N, C-alpha and C positions, 0 to 999 in steps of 0.2 A: 762819438766816433764808434764806440762799441756797438751801439744800436744800428748804425749804418752798416756795419760789417754783418751783423746778424740778419738784418733785412735783406741785404744783397745775397747772402748765402741761401736764405729761405726762398727768395724769388728764383734763384738758379735751380734749387731743388724742385720747386713746383714746375718750372719750365721743363725740366728733365722728365717729369711725370706725364707730360702731354705727349702721348705715345703714337698718335695717328691722326689721320685727317678727320674732319667733321664735314661730311657731305650734306649739302642742302637737300631737304626732303620735300620741298614744295614741288608739286607736279610729278612726284614719284609714287609709283604703286607700292607702298611700303608693306602692305599685307600680302602681296603676291609671292608665292613660293614656287620653286622649279617644278615640283610634282604637279601642281595645279595647272601650270602653263603647258606641261607635257600632255596632260589629259584633255586639253582644250585647244586643238590645233587651229591657228589663225586668229583666235579670239583676241589675243593680247599683243599681236604684232604691232610694233611701233611704241609700245608702252615703255616708259622710263623706269628702270629698276636700280636698286642698290642691293647687290647680293654679295655674299662672302662665303668662303669655305676653304677646304683643303685641296690643294692641287693633286690630281690623280696622275695626269700625264700632260706633257707639253710637246707639241709637234710644230716644227717650222715648215711651212708650205711656201710655194713660190711667191705669193703676194701678201701673206699674213701669217701670224703665229696663232695657233689654236691651243687653248688649254682646256682640258677636261677637269672640272671642279666638282667635288662633292659638297653640296651646299649645306650650310648650317645657319641657324638664326644669328643675327648680329647682336653682340653685347655692347659693353661700354666702349666708347670711341669708335663704334661701328666695326669692331673686331669680331671675326667669326668665333662663336662660342662652341667649341667642339665637345664640351661636356654635355651638351643638349642633343636631342634627336636630330639626325640628318634630315634634310628636306628634299632630297633628290639631287641628281647630277645635272649639270648644265655645261655648255661649251662657251668659252670666251674667245672672241676673235678680235685680234689687235692687228691693224695694218703694220707691215714691216716685220722686223726681226726682234725677238726677245731671246736672250740667252737661256738655253734649256738648263744649264747648270744653276743659274740663279733661280729660275722658275721651275724647280724640280719637285718631284713627288714629296708630299708631306708638308710643303710650305703653305702658309695661310695667305689668302688674298682677299681684298675687298674690291669690288668692281662696280663702276657706274656705267650705264649705257642704255641703249635701246634694244628691245627684243626684236629679233628677226623671225623668220619662219623656223619651225621645229625641224630637226634633222633626225632621220632614222639611223640607228647604229646598233652596237652590241655591247653588253657588259658580260664578259666571258662568252658563253655560247648563247646567252639569252638576248632576244631583241630588246632594244631600249629606244625611247624617244627622248631626244635632247633638246631642250630650249636653247636658243643661241642668243648670246648677248654681244652686240657690236659695241665694244668698249670705247667709252670716252676717256675713262681714267682707270688705272689699275694701281692699287696700293699693295705692295708686297710687304708683309709684316716681317719684322726682324725674327730671325730664328730664335725660338724660346725653348730651351731644353727642358724647362720646368713645366711648360704648358702641356707636354705630352704625358706627364705623370698624372696619377689620380689626384683628386682635389682634397684629400684628407689633410688636416693640419698636422704638421710634424714639429717636434721639438727635440733638439739634440743637445747633449751636454758632452763636452770633451775635456780631457785633461792633457796638458802638454808637459813634457819633461825634456829638459835640455841637459845633455851630458857634455862636459868639457874635460879636457885633460890638463 
């Protein structure tokens, strides 16, 4: 009986560690990055991609929601690895409405979809060419307050004292 309880708890713990989707990469341009697509207008239109990054801005428009995302390489479980070098910005277009409070600046997303035509825009005052991903699926990663800190290993020791009368 004891082993059954330990096994059940172990499986529950492992299940809790499965933190995100695992998108199928067959037929996906896995080596393609936003900066490369922006530099080659029309060449990659229609290609399937799995891209991820950090949301810069979200805008609800009449027919779709558009997110501006700063792309990063995907790490484990296809989660954007923001400790690595950014790969350029891109736009995600999702039909319908996405709540801007949920899809706010600083949240991480992984997106699957097909590339559309590039769109001219601006980053600050500078002109910028945005690749556009017409989303099939968007995974919004849980807010992780520890992911925004540097990746140094930390060790803390504390002493607790309880006073009673």
